[in-house]
C-alpha positions in Angstrom: -25.6 -50.8 14.7 -29.3 -50.9 15.0 -29.7 -47.2 15.9 -27.8 -46.1 12.8 -30.0 -48.4 10.6 -33.1 -46.8 12.1 -31.8 -43.3 11.6 -30.9 -44.1 8.0 -34.3 -45.5 7.4 -36.0 -42.3 8.8 -33.7 -40.0 6.9 -34.1 -41.8 3.6 -37.9 -42.1 3.9 -38.2 -38.4 4.8 -36.2 -37.1 1.9 -37.7 -39.6 -0.6 -41.2 -38.8 0.5 -40.7 -35.1 -0.2 -39.0 -35.9 -3.5 -41.9 -38.2 -4.4 -44.4 -35.4 -3.8 -42.4 -33.1 -6.0 -42.1 -35.7 -8.7 -45.9 -36.3 -8.7 -46.7 -32.6 -8.9 -44.1 -31.3 -11.4 -41.9 -34.3 -12.5 -39.0 -32.3 -11.2 -37.0 -32.5 -7.9 -34.7 -29.7 -6.8 -31.0 -30.6 -6.5 -30.9 -28.9 -3.1 -32.9 -31.7 -1.7 -30.4 -34.4 -2.8 -27.4 -32.2 -1.8 -28.7 -31.9 1.8 -29.5 -35.6 1.8 -26.0 -36.3 0.6 -24.5 -34.2 3.4 -26.5 -36.1 6.0 -25.5 -39.4 4.4 -21.8 -38.5 4.6 -22.2 -37.5 8.2 -23.8 -40.8 9.1 -21.1 -42.7 7.3 -18.5 -40.7 9.2 -20.2 -41.6 12.5 -20.2 -45.3 11.6 -16.5 -45.3 10.7 -15.7 -43.4 13.9 -17.7 -45.9 16.0 -16.0 -48.8 14.3 -12.6 -47.3 15.2 -11.1 -47.9 11.8 -7.8 -46.3 10.8 -7.4 -43.2 8.7 -6.9 -45.1 5.5 -10.6 -46.1 5.5 -11.6 -42.4 5.5 -9.9 -42.0 2.1 -13.1 -43.6 0.6 -14.7 -40.1 1.0 -12.4 -38.8 -1.8 -13.9 -40.8 -4.7 -17.4 -40.4 -3.2 -17.1 -36.6 -3.1 -15.5 -36.5 -6.7 -18.5 -38.5 -8.0 -21.0 -36.3 -6.2 -19.4 -33.2 -7.7 -19.7 -34.7 -11.1 -23.4 -35.3 -10.5 -24.4 -31.9 -9.0 -21.9 -29.4 -10.3 -20.7 -28.3 -13.7 -17.1 -29.6 -13.7 -15.0 -28.0 -16.4 -14.3 -30.1 -19.4 -11.2 -32.3 -19.4 -10.3 -31.4 -23.0 -10.4 -27.8 -24.2 -9.2 -25.9 -27.2 -6.0 -25.3 -25.4 -5.5 -29.0 -24.7 -5.9 -31.0 -21.5 -7.2 -29.2 -18.4 -4.6 -30.5 -15.9 -6.6 -29.2 -12.9 -9.6 -31.4 -13.9 -7.3 -34.3 -14.7 -5.8 -34.1 -11.2 -9.2 -33.9 -9.7 -10.2 -37.2 -11.3 -6.8 -38.8 -10.8 -6.6 -38.3 -7.0 -9.4 -40.8 -6.2 -7.7 -43.4 -8.5 -4.5 -43.0 -6.4 -6.3 -43.2 -3.0 -8.4 -46.2 -4.0 -5.3 -48.0 -5.3 -3.5 -47.2 -2.1 -6.4 -48.7 -0.1 -6.5 -51.8 -2.2 -2.8 -52.4 -1.5 -2.9 -51.6 2.2 -6.3 -52.8 3.6 -7.8 -55.1 1.0 -7.5 -58.0 3.4 -10.4 -56.5 5.4 -13.8 -57.4 4.0 -15.3 -54.1 5.5 -13.1 -52.2 3.1 -14.7 -53.9 0.2 -18.1 -53.0 1.5 -16.9 -49.4 1.6 -15.5 -49.6 -1.9 -18.9 -50.8 -3.1 -20.2 -47.2 -2.5 -18.2 -45.5 -5.3 -18.6 -48.6 -7.5 -22.4 -48.4 -7.1 -22.3 -44.6 -7.9 -20.4 -45.4 -11.1 -23.0 -48.0 -12.0 -25.7 -45.3 -11.6 -23.8 -43.0 -14.0 -23.7 -45.8 -16.5 -27.4 -46.6 -16.1 -28.2 -42.9 -16.6 -25.9 -42.7 -19.7 -27.7 -45.5 -21.3 -31.1 -44.1 -20.3 -32.0 -47.1 -18.1 -32.3 -44.6 -15.4 -33.7 -41.8 -17.5 -34.7 -39.0 -15.1 -31.9 -37.0 -13.6 -33.7 -36.9 -10.3 -34.1 -40.7 -10.3 -30.3 -41.1 -10.9 -29.4 -38.6 -8.2 -31.8 -40.3 -5.7 -30.1 -43.7 -6.2 -26.7 -42.0 -6.2 -27.3 -40.5 -2.7 -28.9 -43.7 -1.4 -25.7 -45.5 -2.2 -24.0 -43.3 0.4 -26.9 -43.2 2.9 -27.3 -47.0 3.1 -24.0 -48.5 2.1 -24.4 -51.7 4.2 -27.3 -54.0 4.8 -29.4 -52.5 7.6 -29.3 -54.2 11.0 -32.8 -54.2 12.3 -33.6 -57.5 14.1 -36.4 -59.4 12.4 -36.2 -57.3 9.2 -34.2 -56.7 6.0 -32.0 -59.8 5.6 -34.2 -62.5 7.1 -33.7 -64.4 3.8 -29.9 -64.7 4.4 -27.8 -66.4 7.0 -25.4 -64.1 8.9 -22.3 -65.5 7.1 -23.8 -64.5 3.7 -24.4 -60.8 4.6 -20.9 -59.4 4.2 -20.5 -61.1 0.8 -24.0 -60.1 -0.4 -23.6 -56.4 0.6 -20.5 -56.2 -1.6 -21.9 -58.2 -4.6 -25.5 -57.0 -4.3 -25.4 -53.6 -2.5 -28.5 -52.4 -0.7 -29.1 -49.6 -3.3 -29.3 -52.3 -6.0 -32.0 -54.0 -3.9 -34.0 -50.8 -3.8 -33.7 -50.5 -7.6 -34.8 -54.1 -8.0 -37.9 -53.7 -5.8 -38.8 -50.4 -7.5 -38.6 -52.0 -10.9 -40.8 -54.8 -9.8 -43.4 -52.3 -8.6 -43.3 -50.5 -12.0 -44.0 -53.9 -13.7 -47.3 -54.0 -11.9 -48.4 -50.9 -13.8 -48.5 -52.8 -17.1 -51.6 -54.9 -16.3 -53.3 -51.6 -15.3 -52.7 -50.2 -18.8 -54.1 -53.4 -20.3 -57.2 -53.2 -18.1 -57.8 -49.6 -19.0 -57.5 -50.2 -22.8 -59.7 -53.3 -22.7 -62.3 -51.4 -20.8 -62.2 -48.5 -23.3 -62.0 -50.9 -26.3 -58.7 -49.4 -27.4 -56.8 -52.2 -29.1 -53.2 -52.1 -30.3 -50.3 -54.4 -29.5 -47.9 -53.9 -27.9 -48.6 -50.3 -27.2 -51.7 -51.2 -25.1 -49.3 -52.7 -22.5 -47.2 -49.5 -22.2 -49.8 -46.7 -22.3 -53.3 -45.7 -23.4 -55.0 -43.4 -25.9 -55.6 -39.7 -25.3 -57.1 -36.8 -27.1 -54.4 -35.0 -29.0 -55.4 -31.6 -27.6 -54.7 -32.8 -24.0 -51.3 -34.3 -24.7 -49.3 -31.1 -24.3 -50.7 -30.3 -20.9 -50.3 -33.8 -19.5 -47.3 -35.7 -18.1 -47.1 -38.1 -21.1 -45.1 -38.8 -24.2 -46.9 -39.6 -27.5 -45.9 -43.0 -28.8 -47.2 -42.3 -32.3 -45.2 -40.6 -35.0 -44.6 -40.6 -38.8 -41.3 -41.8 -40.3 -39.5 -40.4 -43.3 -41.7 -42.4 -45.7 -44.9 -40.9 -44.1 -45.8 -44.1 -42.5 -47.5 -44.0 -39.1 -45.4 -45.9 -36.5 -45.2 -46.6 -32.8 -42.3 -45.9 -30.5 -42.8 -47.6 -27.2 -40.2 -45.7 -25.2 -40.2 -42.1 -26.5 -38.1 -39.5 -24.7 -37.1 -35.8 -25.0 -39.0 -32.8 -26.3 -42.2 -33.9 -28.0 -43.5 -30.5 -29.2 -42.5 -31.1 -32.8 -44.0 -34.6 -32.7 -47.3 -33.4 -31.3 -47.5 -30.6 -33.9 -46.9 -33.2 -36.7 -49.7 -35.4 -35.3 -52.1 -32.5 -35.2 -51.3 -31.5 -38.8 -52.0 -35.1 -39.9 -55.5 -34.7 -38.4 -55.2 -37.3 -35.6 -57.8 -36.8 -32.9 -56.6 -39.5 -30.4 -53.1 -40.9 -30.1 -51.3 -43.5 -28.0 -49.3 -42.1 -25.2 -47.2 -43.4 -22.4 -47.1 -41.7 -19.0 -44.1 -40.0 -17.5 -43.9 -42.3 -14.5 -42.7 -40.4 -11.4 -40.1 -43.1 -10.7 -39.2 -41.5 -7.3 -42.5 -42.9 -6.0 -41.6 -46.6 -6.8 -38.1 -45.9 -5.4 -39.6 -44.6 -2.2 -41.9 -47.7 -1.9 -39.0 -50.0 -2.9 -36.9 -48.4 -0.2 -39.4 -49.2 2.5 -39.9 -52.8 1.1 -36.1 -53.3 1.0 -35.8 -52.4 4.7 -38.6 -54.8 5.5 -37.7 -57.8 3.5 -34.3 -57.1 1.9 -33.3 -58.8 -1.3 -36.2 -60.8 -2.8 -33.7 -62.9 -4.7 -32.3 -64.3 -1.4 -35.7 -65.9 -0.6 -35.7 -67.6 -4.0 -32.2 -68.8 -3.5 
């Protein structure tokens, strides 16, 4: 459905562009943006299922999707409390297990079902990536989470997206390598191009230090607090000056310690507004699709 692919592209680009501007200015993106985008994504998925004239069992896929969305955007009560197990929450999480199990036993012979099932699976993968801080920012994770719903299948725009694949490979690839994963791959490749920029800046300023010169640059300690950066330098328990390449969290105490030690300039790594690479990767993914397919 070419028209749905075009609509999805416009919707995704519009929301991601607004989010990218917010991320650049404040490094924060309001949840309201992702919630509205998720509602639009769910509506487009409903339209596609309706046009495809699938049976009611296919619509059960919305149950795990909505449960996962609720976990991302709302404070779901704890499963375990002082009084024991919260059976309401247990039921809330158990229902999608039942519905998906039912779908597997009843419509698993249809490859389209497996493409649908890739949506909640991809959403779970996003939760895992966020848990292990591979996707560190909450906004980054929520963007990818909603994209999994917005573009669950490889877009069908003649001359674009999956030109590196033959038509027989597309159903298999969109299950094993969902479109959202392609967006993440392309966004990560874009971020890698920032590393030579750091290297060039440090060589130009004659700031040498390996490997930190590949991940950031030096800055006056007085400017660190007011900038979107994390200090890489710190002192360990033995009082030795060390480098942490991937610092995260509240840095106020670290910055104050560096000031007390009399440091004037310190190595910092920028808080990259990752929504920007995601937005660019989204466009590239629509234009060329999966870069790995060209290699293969």
